[in-house]
C-alpha positions as CSV (number, residue, x, y, z in Angstrom):
1,M,99.6,97.5,72.9
2,I,97.8,94.9,74.9
3,T,98.3,91.3,73.8
4,V,95.7,88.7,74.6
5,S,96.3,84.9,74.6
6,K,94.4,82.8,72.2
7,G,92.5,81.2,75.1
8,M,91.6,84.5,76.6
9,K,90.5,85.9,73.2
10,E,88.3,82.9,72.7
11,K,86.6,83.4,76.1
12,I,86.1,87.1,75.4
13,L,84.6,86.4,72.0
14,Y,82.4,83.6,73.5
15,L,81.1,86.0,76.1
16,F,80.5,88.7,73.5
17,F,78.7,86.4,71.0
18,G,77.1,84.5,73.8
19,G,75.7,87.8,75.0
20,L,74.3,88.5,71.5
21,T,72.9,84.9,71.4
22,T,71.3,85.6,74.7
23,V,69.7,88.8,73.3
24,V,68.4,86.8,70.4
25,N,67.0,84.1,72.7
26,M,65.6,86.4,75.4
27,G,64.4,89.0,73.0
28,S,62.5,86.6,70.8
29,Y,61.1,84.8,73.9
30,F,59.8,88.0,75.5
31,V,58.3,89.3,72.2
32,L,56.5,86.1,71.6
33,V,55.2,85.8,75.2
34,N,54.4,89.5,75.8
35,A,53.5,90.9,72.4
36,F,51.8,87.9,70.9
37,G,50.6,85.9,73.9
38,V,52.3,82.7,72.8
39,H,52.5,80.0,75.5
40,Y,55.9,80.3,77.4
41,L,57.0,76.8,76.3
42,V,56.3,77.4,72.7
43,S,58.0,80.8,72.9
44,N,61.0,79.1,74.6
45,A,61.3,76.5,71.8
46,V,61.1,79.1,69.0
47,A,63.6,81.4,70.8
48,F,65.9,78.5,71.4
49,V,66.0,77.5,67.7
50,L,66.7,81.1,66.6
51,A,69.5,81.4,69.1
52,V,71.1,78.1,68.2
53,V,71.3,79.0,64.5
54,F,72.8,82.4,65.4
55,A,75.2,80.7,67.8
56,Y,76.4,78.2,65.3
57,I,77.3,80.8,62.8
58,T,79.1,83.1,65.2
59,N,80.8,80.3,67.2
60,R,82.1,78.6,64.1
61,K,83.3,81.8,62.4
62,Y,84.4,84.1,65.2
63,V,84.8,82.3,68.5
64,F,86.5,79.0,67.7
65,E,87.6,80.0,64.2
66,A,86.9,76.5,62.8
67,P,89.0,76.1,59.7
68,A,87.2,75.8,56.4
69,R,87.2,72.1,55.9
70,S,85.5,69.6,53.6
71,R,81.8,69.6,53.3
72,E,81.7,66.2,55.1
73,K,83.5,67.6,58.1
74,I,81.4,70.7,58.3
75,I,78.2,68.5,58.2
76,I,79.6,66.4,61.0
77,E,80.5,69.5,63.0
78,A,77.1,71.1,62.4
79,A,75.4,67.8,63.4
80,G,77.4,67.7,66.6
81,F,76.6,71.4,67.3
82,F,72.9,71.1,66.7
83,G,72.8,67.7,68.5
84,F,74.5,69.0,71.7
85,R,72.4,72.2,71.5
86,G,69.4,69.9,71.2
87,L,70.4,68.3,74.5
88,S,70.8,71.6,76.2
89,G,67.5,72.7,74.7
90,L,65.8,69.7,76.3
91,A,67.3,70.6,79.6
92,D,66.2,74.2,79.0
93,M,62.6,73.1,78.4
94,L,62.6,70.7,81.3
95,F,64.0,73.3,83.8
96,M,61.5,75.9,82.5
97,F,58.6,73.5,83.0
98,L,59.8,72.5,86.5
99,M,60.5,76.1,87.6
100,V,57.3,77.6,86.2
101,D,54.6,74.9,86.4
102,V,55.9,72.7,89.3
103,M,57.7,75.2,91.5
104,G,55.5,78.3,90.6
105,I,58.5,80.6,89.8
106,N,57.8,83.6,87.6
107,N,58.6,82.7,83.9
108,T,60.9,85.7,83.5
109,I,63.1,84.8,86.5
110,S,63.0,81.1,85.4
111,K,64.1,82.1,81.9
112,I,67.1,84.1,83.2
113,C,68.2,81.4,85.6
114,V,67.9,78.6,83.1
115,N,69.7,80.6,80.4
116,V,72.8,81.0,82.7
117,F,73.0,77.2,83.0
118,V,72.5,76.7,79.3
119,V,75.3,79.2,78.3
120,I,77.8,77.3,80.5
121,I,77.1,73.8,79.3
122,N,77.0,75.0,75.7
123,Y,80.5,76.6,76.1
124,L,81.8,73.3,77.4
125,F,80.2,71.3,74.6
126,S,81.6,73.7,72.0
127,K,85.1,74.0,73.5
128,F,85.8,70.4,74.3
129,I,83.7,68.4,71.8
130,I,82.3,70.2,68.8
131,F,85.0,72.7,67.7
132,R,88.1,71.0,69.0
133,P,90.7,70.6,66.3
134,T,91.4,67.1,65.0
135,K,94.9,65.6,65.1
136,N,95.5,66.5,61.4
137,E,94.4,70.1,61.6
């Protein structure tokens, strides 16, 4: 039987659910852009919101296994999650605009490149700020 450390399990689960979050993000983005002709920045914003909601649920429950706590602590945790995701979402929108409109890079290539950056910073935010256990947990 193979045993996996808690840290390795966390990284594997983050990659798995991060992959699913990426599917939600990229899938909804490409459907909105290609099937419905929605502007790439509007599509990017909608895709981002859908992915963040999916990510919060899966990160809290499966990846970081945040303990069920008081309603107040869950609200603070959710606010932190959505706040930091908001920051990464602003970076996402800015980099998409710069790459597509300023640098003239194809929006598909831009979306893929920006998404790699966003996944990394979101992991760091979640691991070290949002879902880190408090001293009394």
